[in-house]
C-alpha positions in Angstrom: -11.8 8.4 -19.1 -14.2 11.2 -19.7 -17.0 11.2 -22.3 -14.8 13.2 -24.6 -12.9 11.5 -27.5 -10.1 9.7 -25.8 -6.4 10.5 -26.5 -5.1 7.4 -28.3 -1.4 8.4 -29.0 1.1 7.8 -26.2 4.9 7.5 -25.8 4.5 4.3 -23.8 1.7 2.0 -22.9 2.0 -0.2 -19.7 -0.1 -3.3 -19.6 -0.6 -4.4 -16.0 -0.7 -2.2 -13.0 1.0 -4.4 -10.4 3.8 -2.9 -8.3 6.2 -2.9 -11.3 3.7 -1.4 -13.8 2.7 1.2 -11.3 6.3 2.2 -10.6 7.2 2.4 -14.3 4.1 4.4 -15.2 4.5 6.7 -12.3 8.2 7.5 -12.9 7.8 8.1 -16.6 4.7 10.3 -16.1 6.5 12.3 -13.4 9.3 12.9 -15.9 6.9 14.3 -18.5 6.4 11.3 -20.7 2.9 10.6 -22.0 1.9 7.3 -20.4 -1.2 5.1 -20.7 -1.7 2.6 -17.9 -4.0 -0.3 -18.5 -5.5 -2.9 -16.1 -8.8 -4.7 -15.8 -8.4 -5.2 -12.1 -7.3 -3.1 -9.1 -4.6 -0.6 -9.7 -1.6 -1.8 -7.7 -2.1 -5.5 -8.4 -1.7 -8.4 -6.0 0.7 -7.0 -3.5 -1.4 -4.2 -1.8 -4.8 -6.0 -2.1 -4.2 -9.7 -2.0 -0.5 -10.4 -1.3 2.4 -8.8 0.5 0.6 -6.2 2.6 -2.6 -7.9 3.8 -1.0 -11.3 4.3 1.8 -9.7 6.4 -0.9 -8.1 8.6 -2.1 -11.6 9.2 1.4 -12.8 10.0 1.9 -9.9 12.3 -1.2 -10.6 14.3 -0.2 -14.2 14.6 3.3 -13.2 15.7 1.9 -11.1 18.5 -0.2 -14.1 19.7 2.8 -16.3 19.7 4.9 -13.9 21.8 2.0 -13.5 24.2 1.9 -17.3 24.7 5.6 -17.1 25.6 4.9 -14.9 28.5 4.1 -17.9 30.7 7.6 -19.3 29.9 9.6 -16.2 30.4 7.9 -13.3 32.1 4.9 -14.1 34.3 1.5 -15.3 33.3 -1.1 -14.3 30.7 -4.3 -15.7 29.2 -4.3 -15.3 25.4 -7.6 -15.3 23.6 -7.2 -15.0 19.8 -9.6 -12.7 17.9 -9.1 -12.4 14.1 -11.4 -9.4 13.8 -8.7 -6.7 14.4 -6.6 -8.3 11.6 -9.6 -8.4 9.2 -10.4 -4.8 10.0 -6.8 -3.7 9.3 -6.8 -5.5 6.0 -10.1 -3.9 4.9 -9.6 -0.4 6.3 -5.8 0.3 6.3 -4.4 -2.0 3.6 -7.0 -2.1 0.9 -9.5 0.7 1.5 -12.1 -2.0 1.2 -10.5 -3.1 -2.1 -10.9 0.4 -3.6 -8.0 1.7 -5.8 -9.2 5.3 -6.1 -6.3 6.7 -4.3 -3.8 4.8 -6.4 -5.4 5.8 -9.7 -5.5 9.5 -8.6 -1.8 9.3 -7.7 -0.9 8.3 -11.3 -3.3 10.9 -12.7 -1.7 13.6 -10.5 1.6 12.8 -12.1 0.1 13.3 -15.6 -0.5 9.7 -16.5 -3.7 8.2 -18.0 -5.4 5.1 -16.7 -7.9 2.9 -18.6 -9.6 0.0 -16.9 -9.9 -2.9 -19.2 -8.0 -5.8 -20.8 -5.2 -4.5 -23.0 -4.1 -6.6 -25.9 -1.3 -6.1 -28.4 -2.6 -5.8 -31.9 0.4 -5.6 -34.2 1.9 -2.4 -35.6 1.0 0.5 -37.8 2.8 1.1 -41.1 5.2 3.4 -39.3 6.1 0.7 -36.8 4.2 2.1 -33.8 2.7 -0.6 -31.6 -1.1 -1.0 -31.4 -2.9 -1.9 -28.2 -6.7 -2.6 -28.1 -8.7 -2.0 -25.0 -12.4 -2.6 -25.5 -13.3 -0.9 -28.7 -10.5 1.6 -28.6 -7.1 1.2 -30.3 -4.2 3.0 -28.7 -0.8 3.5 -30.3 2.7 4.0 -28.8 6.3 3.6 -29.7 6.9 1.5 -26.6 4.8 -1.1 -24.8 5.7 -2.7 -21.5 4.1 -5.9 -20.5 3.7 -6.2 -16.8 0.5 -8.4 -16.6 1.8 -10.6 -13.8 0.3 -13.9 -12.8 -2.8 -15.3 -11.1 -3.2 -18.0 -8.4 -3.1 -21.5 -9.9 -5.8 -24.0 -9.0 -4.4 -27.5 -9.8 -6.3 -30.0 -11.9 -7.6 -32.0 -8.9 -11.0 -33.6 -9.4 -13.7 -31.4 -7.9 -11.4 -28.7 -6.6 -12.1 -25.7 -8.9 -15.9 -26.1 -8.3 -15.5 -25.2 -4.7 -14.2 -21.7 -5.4 -16.2 -18.4 -5.4 -13.8 -15.8 -6.8 -13.0 -12.9 -4.5 -15.5 -14.2 -1.9 -14.4 -15.8 1.4 -17.7 -17.6 1.7 -16.6 -20.2 -0.8 -15.0 -23.4 0.4 -11.9 -23.0 -1.7 -9.6 -20.0 -1.1 -6.6 -18.7 -3.0 -4.7 -15.6 -1.9 -7.4 -13.5 -3.4 -10.2 -15.0 -1.2 -8.3 -15.6 2.0 -7.7 -11.9 2.6 -11.4 -11.3 2.6 -12.0 -13.6 5.5 -13.6 -12.0 8.6 -12.9 -14.9 10.9 -10.3 -17.7 11.2 -11.9 -21.0 10.1 -12.2 -23.8 12.6 -10.1 -26.0 10.3 -8.1 -25.6 7.1 -6.4 -27.7 4.5 -3.5 -25.9 2.8 -2.5 -27.3 -0.6 1.1 -26.2 -1.2 4.2 -26.1 1.0 5.8 -23.0 -0.5 6.0 -19.5 1.0 2.3 -18.6 0.7 1.1 -21.9 2.0 3.5 -21.9 5.0 2.8 -18.3 6.0 -0.9 -18.8 5.9 -0.8 -22.2 7.6 1.1 -20.8 10.6 -0.9 -17.6 10.8 -4.2 -19.3 11.0 -2.9 -22.1 13.3 -1.9 -19.3 15.8 -5.4 -18.0 15.6 -6.8 -21.4 16.7 -7.4 -23.1 13.3 -6.6 -26.8 13.0 -4.3 -26.9 10.0 -3.2 -29.7 7.6 -0.5 -28.8 5.0 -0.4 -31.0 1.9 3.0 -30.5 0.2 3.9 -32.4 -3.0 7.6 -31.9 -2.4 9.4 -34.0 0.3 10.2 -30.7 2.2 8.5 -27.4 2.9 10.0 -24.4 1.0 11.6 -26.5 -1.7 13.3 -23.5 -3.3 15.3 -22.9 -0.1 18.1 -24.8 1.6 16.8 -28.3 2.7 17.7 -27.5 6.3 15.4 -24.4 6.2 12.4 -26.6 5.4 13.4 -29.1 8.1 13.5 -26.3 10.8 10.1 -25.0 9.7 8.6 -28.5 9.8 9.8 -28.9 13.4 8.3 -25.6 14.4 5.0 -26.5 12.6 4.9 -29.8 14.5 5.4 -28.0 17.8 2.6 -25.6 17.0 0.2 -28.4 16.1 0.3 -28.1 12.3 0.2 -31.4 10.5 2.4 -31.6 7.4 1.8 -34.2 4.8 5.1 -34.1 2.8 5.5 -35.8 -0.5 1.7 -36.1 -0.8 -0.5 -35.7 -3.8 -4.2 -34.6 -3.5 -6.4 -36.4 -6.0 -10.0 -35.4 -5.2 -11.9 -32.7 -3.4 -15.6 -32.5 -2.6 -18.1 -30.6 -0.6 -19.4 -32.2 2.6 -22.1 -31.2 5.1 -19.5 -29.6 7.3 -17.1 -28.1 4.7 -14.8 -29.9 2.4 -13.0 -33.2 2.0 -9.7 -33.8 0.3 -8.4 -37.3 -0.6 -4.7 -38.0 -1.1 -3.2 -40.5 -3.4 -2.1 -42.7 -0.4 -5.7 -43.1 0.7 -5.6 -40.5 3.5 -8.8 -38.4 3.6 -8.6 -34.9 5.2 -11.7 -32.9 6.2 -11.9 -29.2 7.0 -14.1 -26.1 6.9 -12.0 -24.6 4.1 -9.3 -25.4 1.6 -6.5 -22.9 0.8 -4.8 -23.5 -2.5 -1.3 -22.1 -2.5 0.1 -24.2 -5.4 1.9 -21.7 -7.5 0.9 -19.1 -10.1 -0.1 -19.1 -13.8 1.0 -16.4 -16.2 -1.4 -14.0 -17.9 0.5 -14.0 -21.2 -2.1 -15.9 -23.3 -4.4 -12.9 -23.3 -1.8 -10.3 -24.2 -1.7 -10.8 -28.0 1.9 -11.8 -28.2 1.5 -13.5 -31.6 0.7 -10.1 -33.1 4.3 -9.0 -32.6 5.8 -12.4 -33.4 6.0 -13.9 -29.9 4.8 -17.2 -28.7 1.4 -16.7 -27.0 1.8 -20.0 -25.1 5.0 -18.9 -23.4 5.0 -19.0 -19.6 7.6 -16.2 -19.4 9.2 -13.7 -21.8 13.0 -13.6 -22.2 14.4 -10.1 -21.5 17.8 -8.5 -21.7 19.6 -6.2 -19.3 17.3 -3.3 -20.4 14.1 -5.3 -20.1 13.7 -5.5 -23.9 11.8 -8.7 -24.9 14.0 -11.0 -27.0 13.0 -13.2 -29.9 15.8 -15.6 -31.0 18.2 -13.5 -29.1 17.3 -10.2 -30.7 15.2 -7.4 -29.2 11.6 -7.0 -30.4 11.5 -3.4 -31.3 9.6 -1.3 -28.6 8.4 -4.3 -26.5 9.5 -4.7 -22.9 8.6 -7.0 -20.0 8.9 -6.7 -16.2 7.7 -8.5 -13.2 6.5 -12.1 -12.8 6.3 -12.8 -16.5 9.9 -11.7 -17.1 11.1 -15.0 -15.8 13.4 -14.2 -12.9 11.0 -14.6 -10.0 7.6 -13.5 -8.7 8.7 -10.9 -6.2 7.4 -7.4 -5.7 10.8 -6.0 -5.0 12.2 -7.6 -8.2 9.3 -6.2 -10.3 9.9 -2.7 -9.0 13.6 -3.0 -9.5 13.1 -4.0 -13.1 10.7 -1.1 -13.6 13.4 1.3 -12.4 15.9 -0.3 -14.8 13.5 0.1 -17.7 12.6 3.6 -16.7 16.2 4.6 -16.6 16.7 3.1 -20.1 13.8 4.9 -21.6 14.7 8.2 -20.0 18.4 8.0 -20.9 19.5 8.0 -17.3 22.4 6.1 -15.8 22.0 2.3 -16.2 20.5 0.7 -13.0 20.9 -2.9 -14.0 22.9 -4.8 -11.4 22.3 -8.4 -12.3 20.4 -11.2 -10.6 23.3 -12.9 -8.8 22.2 -11.1 -5.6 18.5 -11.8 -5.8 17.0 -12.2 -2.4 13.7 -13.2 -0.9 12.1 -13.9 2.5 9.3 -16.1 3.6 7.6 -14.5 6.6 7.0 -17.4 8.8 8.3 -17.6 12.4 11.2 -18.1 12.1 11.6 -16.1 8.9 13.4 -17.8 6.1 15.6 -15.5 4.0 17.7 -16.5 1.0 20.1 -14.6 -1.3 22.0 -15.9 -4.3 22.9 -19.5 -4.7 22.1 -22.4 -2.5 24.9 -24.8 -1.6 23.7 -27.3 -4.2 23.3 -24.7 -6.9 26.8 -23.5 -6.3 28.1 -27.1 -6.6 26.1 -27.7 -9.7 27.6 -24.5 -11.2 31.1 -26.1 -10.8 32.3 -23.7 -8.1 34.8 -24.7 -5.4 32.3 -24.5 -2.5 32.9 -24.1 1.2 30.1 -23.5 3.7 29.7 -22.2 7.2 26.8 -22.6 9.5 26.0 -20.9 12.8 22.9 -21.9 14.9 20.7 -19.0 16.1 20.2 -20.7 19.5 24.0 -20.7 20.0 24.3 -17.0 19.1 24.2 -14.9 22.3 21.2 -12.8 21.2 19.4 -15.9 20.0 20.1 -17.6 23.3 18.8 -14.6 25.2 15.7 -14.7 23.0 14.8 -18.1 24.3 11.7 -19.9 23.1 11.2 -19.3 19.3 14.9 -19.1 18.6 14.9 -21.8 16.0 17.2 -21.4 13.0 20.6 -20.8 11.6 22.8 -18.7 9.3 24.4 -20.5 6.4 26.9 -18.9 4.1 28.1 -20.4 0.8 31.6 -19.3 -0.4 33.2 -19.6 -3.8 36.6 -20.5 -2.4 38.5 -19.7 -5.6 37.4 -16.0 -5.5 37.1 -15.7 -1.7 33.5 -14.3 -1.9 30.1 -15.3 -0.8 27.8 -16.4 -3.6 24.8 -17.3 -1.4 23.4 -17.3 2.1 20.3 -18.4 4.0 19.0 -17.0 7.3 16.4 -18.8 9.3 15.7 -16.8 12.4 13.3 -14.5 14.2 13.3 -11.4 12.0 15.7 -13.3 9.6 14.7 -11.1 6.7 16.4 -8.1 8.4 19.6 -10.0 9.0 19.5 -11.0 5.3 20.1 -7.3 4.3 23.8 -7.5 5.3 24.3 -10.7 3.4 22.5 -9.3 0.3 25.0 -6.5 0.2 27.9 -9.0 0.5 26.7 -11.2 -2.3 25.5 -8.4 -4.6 28.7 -6.4 -4.2 31.0 -9.5 -4.1 32.6 -8.3 -0.9 35.8 -10.2 -0.2 35.4 -12.6 2.7 38.5 -11.0 4.3 36.6 -7.7 4.4 33.6 -9.4 6.0 35.9 -10.9 8.7 37.4 -7.5 9.5 34.0 -5.8 10.0 32.6 -4.7 13.4 29.5 -6.8 14.3 27.6 -5.3 17.3 27.3 -7.5 20.4 24.9 -9.0 21.3 23.0 -9.1 18.1 21.5 -11.8 15.9 23.3 -10.4 12.9 26.6 -11.3 14.6 25.7 -14.9 13.6 26.9 -13.9 10.2 30.4 -13.5 11.6 30.0 -16.8 13.4 28.9 -18.6 10.2 31.9 -17.1 8.3 34.2 -18.3 11.1 32.8 -21.8 10.7 33.5 -22.0 7.0 35.3 -25.3 6.0 
């Protein structure tokens, strides 16, 4: 803001400039609405600076190394010498502009929006019903407020663990996703706490750069939100790549040592490493938003929203208050947050309704093989009372998968609601599995009849032809 008296009246205030908040503010500003965007941190949020983009650069570098090591099995001979520096340089120079959000802020301002850096907090309503938001010592007013404040990495209550962290600094012994992307070198050894997507992606990436990795997973399988077989395949791959998985394990103590860090498990196992990466979930930012000032529970972990992203209290919309992204309770995915932003923007602008439901929600974990999931798992479908039939095709038995050779672990699994003759869910575990998932996402979202899927043309030889093979195996 300039030194002039700030404008305090807006049509909409967006709290939180993660991908969803940025999308919402940008679309509305571009359409001539007066928009105030507020965030205390980097404009763009986790995804471009600490999540999706930089971590996938790490995964991509590791993938290239793995393919190089397969040369000796398939195409000659090669000596592979890992060097993490090119990855660190890409993250700093290409992905994050050295964690500088100037370009992103200027992009919004170029569309006519206003950005204020600070912590925005709801502060009730004026007599005319307009919502108040306080940022620092300035009070702003708007007819609409969208809460898109997201989540932060969780650090579990493990004795001694939190004291090991230096926020946003890779020199500390404890990393979260916000520290790991600042690393300039791959550590000699690493303990990963958490067997979910972030933990698995980072564990495999660093292992391929030569790091000795232990994964501590509280659940009995890796990727507990996905089909059990997906976690089993990944565990097999991890074992082959030298990653040790401690499944069903509980860390109880962490402490600094002369050489790094020590983590003790409940069963008496003691692990040592140069660094610890905590990938044990996320915590919502809602307690700092001032929800109580508009009659909402400040201790809520998520806000309930309707099909227009209006926040509900006792089933009724809270006038002028909306929520999108992680704190809207349907999943912590960038693509979901941006989709919700577009739904809300269309509602506020009076455009055609873009809400398409959550039955076709999809996500991918970018390990090798990738693990993609859309809709229901087999167990979820059975728990919902559906008449379930499933079909599975192994990637190694698919012609393209067989040609691929080493690294062709995985399968395609489809879940059918037999009464309606449609797919209600699917899982792909395969090299590039997230791309195959696109076809299945369309099928689940659009409720394409299974007969139609059987009559399609599937290019030969492709991995996506495994979808037809899985459908043919339904029983």
